[in-house]
N, C-alpha and C positions, 0 to 999 in steps of 0.2 A: 420542742420540736420547731423545726424549720420547714414547713410545709412544701414551699416552693423553691427549695435550695436547687441549684444546678450547678455541676461541675465545671470549673473553668475550660477541662478539656472537652466537654462534651460537643457534639456536633451536631447541627440543626439538618435533619434528612427531609423534614416533612414538606419544604418547597420543591422537591425533586421526585417526591411519590405520588403514584397514580396518575401519571402521565401518560399521554398517546405517542406512540412513533410518529405520527404526523405533525406533532408541535412542531412549528417553524423556528430555524436557525438561521440568521444573517451571520454567514462567517466572512463575508467581504470585508476588506479593510480599505480605508481611503488612500489614494496614491500617495499623498503627502506623506501620511503617516509609515507607508511602505518604504518610502524613500528614507525617512528619518532613521527607522529602525535599522534598514540595511546600512547605513553609514554607520551606526554604532557596532553593529555586530562585524564590522570589518575595520574597525579603528584599533590598533594596536599599539600598546606603549612603545615608544621610541627606543627603551632600554631593553627592548625583548628581542633577541636575534633569532629571527624563525629559519628553519631549514628552507633552502631555495624552492623546494616542490611545494611546501605549504606556503610560502610567500608569495607563490603563483596564484594557489587556490584562493588564497585573501584578495589578491589583486582582482582575479576572475569574478569573485562574488561582489566587489565594490563595484565594477562593470556591469554586473547583473542587476544591482541595487538602482544603478543610474539608466537602466533601460537600454545601456549598450549592447549586452550580450544577453541571449534567453536564460533562463533559470534551470540549472541541473536540479536533480533530486536533491543534493545536499544542502542547495540553499533554499528550496523549496521546505523542507524540515526545518532549516534555521529560522525562516521567515514564519513559519507557525509558531516554534516556541517563543520567539522574541515577542510576536504579537501578544500572546497569552500572558507572559510574564508581565509586560508591559499594562495589560489589563488589570493585573494584580492577581491572576491565577498563579498557583504554584506549578512547576513541571520538574519532574522526577523521574531520571531514565537510567535503568540499571540493566547490566548485561557485560559479558566476558570481554567485550572490547567497545563498549560503547564510547568512550572518549574520543577515541579515532574513528571509530566504525571498522567492524571487521574487514570491509573491502575499501578502507581507507576514504570514503567519501564525505565522513562527517566533520572530522577535526573541531569538535567542541571545544576541547582543551589544547590550548598553544603552548608548546614547550619551548624554553630558551636554550638554545643551542651552546650558549656559554656558560650555563650555570656550573656552580660547583659543588651542589648536593642534590640527590637524586627527589628530595621532598620538597624542593623549593625551585623557584624559577620557572613557574606556569601562570598563565592567564588564561581566564574563560570568559570571551566576550558577552556570552548570554547574562552573565551576573551584573553586566554594565549599561542595560538597555534604558532604563529610566531610574529616576532618584527613588521614587517610591514603587517599585516594581515588585511582583512576587518573586520567591526565590526561585532558583534555577540550580538543579542537582544534577550531576552527571557521575555515576559508579562504575567503576571496572569492578566486578563482582567476580566471586570464585567460581570454579569449575564445578558447581553443584546445582544444576537447574532447579530439582525439586525443591530444595532449601529457599533458594533465592526467590522462586516465584511464589512460593506459600508465603514468605514474609511480604512480598510485594501486594499479593492479593490482600492479607490482613491490612497491609497500609492503605490500599485503594478502599476497603470497607469502612475504615476508620476518617478518610478526610475526603469528602467527595469534591473539596473546590480544588482538588490538584489533579494535574493530568500525570498519572502514574503509569508508566510504562517500563514493560520487561522486554529486553530483546534477546533473541537466541542469537548466538554466533552463525550457525547455519540453522534453517529452521527444523530440520532433521533431528537436532538435538534438544528439541520439546519434547521428545519420546521420553527422556528420563525424568519428566516433570508431569506425566500422564495422568497419575494418580490426584494431584491437585486441580488439572482440568475436570477430570471426571467427577470427583467429590464435590468440590467447592466451586470452581468459576462457573461452569455449566449448570449447576442444579443448587447452587446455596440460595437464590432467591426463592426458588420453587420449595424447598425443603424447611428453609428456616427464615425466608423473608428478609433476608440480608442482601440488601442493595450493594452494587460494585460497580466501579467505574473504571476497572482495570484495563491497560491495552495491551496487547501483545504485538511485538513486531517480530516475524518471523521470515526471514530470507528464503525465497522459493523461486526456482527457476530452473530449466532443463539445460545447462551449458556444457555437457560432457564431462562432468567432475565425478560421476559415480554414485553408485546407491546411497552413501550417507551424507551427500553433499547437494542433494537436489530437490528433495520434497519436503515440505512441511505437513504433508497428509492433509490436505485439505477435507479429504474425505471423511475423516474422523471428526473434524469439528462440525462439519455440515452433518452428519449423523446424530450429533448430539443438540442440534438446533431444533428448538420447540417452543411454542407458547411466548414467541419473541423473548428468549433468553439471554441472546447475545446477537453480535453483528459480525458478520464474516465478509471482509472487503479486499479487493486485489487492485487495488489503485494502479496507473499506467502512466501518469504524468506526475511533474513536481507541483502543480495545481491541485491536483486531486488529493495528494498527499497533505497539501497546505489546508485544504477544505476539510478534509475528513479528520484530521487532529484538532482542528478548532471547533468543528461540529461536535466531538465530544465531549468538550467543556461548554460549550456555550448552549447546546440543547437543554432545556429544563427537566432532564431526567439522566440516570447513569444505568448503563448496561455494558458488560464486558465487550471490548472490541477486539477481534481478531485481523490483524493486517497481514496479508502475505506481501511481504515486500520484495522488490527486485535486486538481481544481483548485476547481471549485465546492463541493465538498464539505468543503473547509476551514471553510466558514462556514454551511454547512446546518444547520438546526436541528434537523433529524431525524438527521444523521450525529453522533449524540453517545454517549456512553458513560457508564458510573456507575463511580464509585471501585471499587465492589465488583467489578466485572467484570476489575479490573487484580488484585484481591487473590486471585481465584479463576479456574479454569479455564485455558485457553490458546488458543494460535491455533488456529482453526477452519478446515479447509481448505473445507468445505462448511458454509453456514449455513441451516438450514430454514426453514420458513415461520415467521413471527413472532407474526401477528397473532391475537388470540385470537377474532376474528370468523369465522375460517375453519374449518368443519366438514370434518375431513377426508374423513367418508365421503361428503359431499356434492361434493367436488371431481372436476369432469369435464375440468380441463386443468391442466397442469403446465409453468410456464414457468420456464425456465433462465437465468441471465444471469450476468454476471460485471462489477462495477465501478458506475460512477456511474449507468448505464442503470436500476439497481434502484430508485433513489429515485424515476425518471421513472415507471415501471412501477408501482409502488405509489400514487403520487398519480393516475395515470388509472385504477387500478382501484377507489380510493375516487372518483372523479368518477363513474365509470359503476356504482357501487353492486354490484360482482360480489361474490359470496359464493361462487362455484365455481371460482375460479382460484387456485392455491397459485403463491408465487414462491420460487424457490430460488435461492441465490448461491454460485458456485464461486469460493472466495476464493485456491485454489491451482490454477492451471492445469498447472503440472508440478513434479514428477511428479503425474499424473492421479490424484484421491482416487477410486477405483473404489469400495471398501467405503463410505467415507461417503456419496457420491451413491447407491449402492443403497438404503442404509438408509432415507435420506430419500425417495426414491421409493415404497419399499414402504407407507409411511403413505398411499399415495392409490389403494387397489384399484379404485375406479370410475373412475380417468383414462384415458380411451382417447387424448386428444391430449398431445404432450409437443411445446413450442416452446423452439427457444434462440433469444434475443432478445439482439441486439448493438447498439451505436451504430455502429460500422465498417462500411464497405461490405462486400459480401459475398466479395467476392476478399481482403480483408483481415480484420483481427481474429482470433479465434480459432476461427471456424467450422469451416473446415476440418481445423484440429488434433483439436477436441472431437466432432465429430459420431460418429465411431467409438467413441469411449467410452461417449458416452450411449448410442449405439445398443446397447451390450453392456449396459447397464442397464435397457432395455426389457423388459416382459413382452410375452407372446404378446397381439396385438390392439391393441398402443399403436403411435402412428405418429410419428415426429419432424418436424418441420418448421422452417423458419427465418424469422426475422422480424427484417429490419434493412434497412439502405440497400440500393439495388442495388449491383453492382460497379462500380466506377469506376477511373478512372486516376489520378485524384488522391485524397489522402487525405481530404480534406473540401471541402464546397461553400466557395466564396468569398462568398456572399452570404446575410445571415442570414435572409431571408424563404426561400429555399429551404432553408436549414438547417431552419428551424423546419417547413417543410412536411413535409420527409422525417421529421423526428422525429415528427409526428401520424401520418404514414403507417406508421411500424415499430411503433408503439405499438397502433394499430389492427389491424395484422397481429397483433400479439401476443396482444392480448386480445378482440379484436371490435370491432365498431361501437360508438360512443358511442350509450345510449339516445336517442331523440328526444325533444326538449322537448314536454312535453304542454300543449296550448292549451286554455282553457275555452271551452264552448260558450256562444253569446250566450243570454241569458234573455230 
């Protein structure tokens, strides 16, 4: 008998076990490498005829890679994928429209408009980043969330050196795979000692599209969070999605990662990043106030939020011309970033009001999960309140007018009434 036999298919997990969440991960990439991989993923064979709209996407991405335009969400994703495969990691992405992206932001697969066969005439730039790169696979999967997510969970438990991602077409559709999340993803490590680095991308955001196209049910994931079993993040910039995807592979341990990805932010002109933000820093669990017009000493109210509602809040604050309200973003909901939030809160010694603002109804979203964590960060004399939609049996309103009215109400609850328009006296 051979006592030290090891299968060629065996994977070594030991270097990734018994690690701490605080283990460092340098996710920054040198600017020269960023420019190189940006050129690679925006280079298309001359024989490939692109659709005019896709041609513009690629041209814009080339300008982003040269620092001529700010990076959008799709480019942030692509730069993360490209930097990982260039370093030898495998990247595997599956979902119901993952090649193009449900909201047409990705375009990882480029199609020849002059092709003669449906199964030929395509090009995947991320397969051509480096000579000795790791494999990149993007799969448009069937409309069976439970089956596909279950397969990807198994794949991730068997291959720790691959970034394995399952993407829902809308975050709501993860409902169809809830049993996989409950029985395996959230509890597999506790029940069976099975580590897993599966990443789930769940498009989430209240855009007035109705009950089945708004909510990825953040509250359900947060209810399952305990014993550092997984990560729940809601990044709001391309740099944040870049760093959180890289962090998932570079940190010396594997935990499931739930990313609430945006919809309207994919093309929001304010939701952009610079190439320099990819070349330095890392994933920020909390993003503090970024406006230079806000004087910390004059702040009377701190609004804390997560996700797309941040841009609604900053827009409403600008319209109201408020200079005494600071807005903080919690980008990682679990494990909750206590120290990072406390550090930001201490910058506003004069603030007596603290508000948690969310898009979701009060009985949903992150409110019930985060309120006691935020309470721990308050100092004597500060009071925490809620601003958001009222409790609801449905995830979202079915009528756009009602959605819009609710949005106005939650912004007013967070920031205060809009100033009345001044009228001139008759001369």
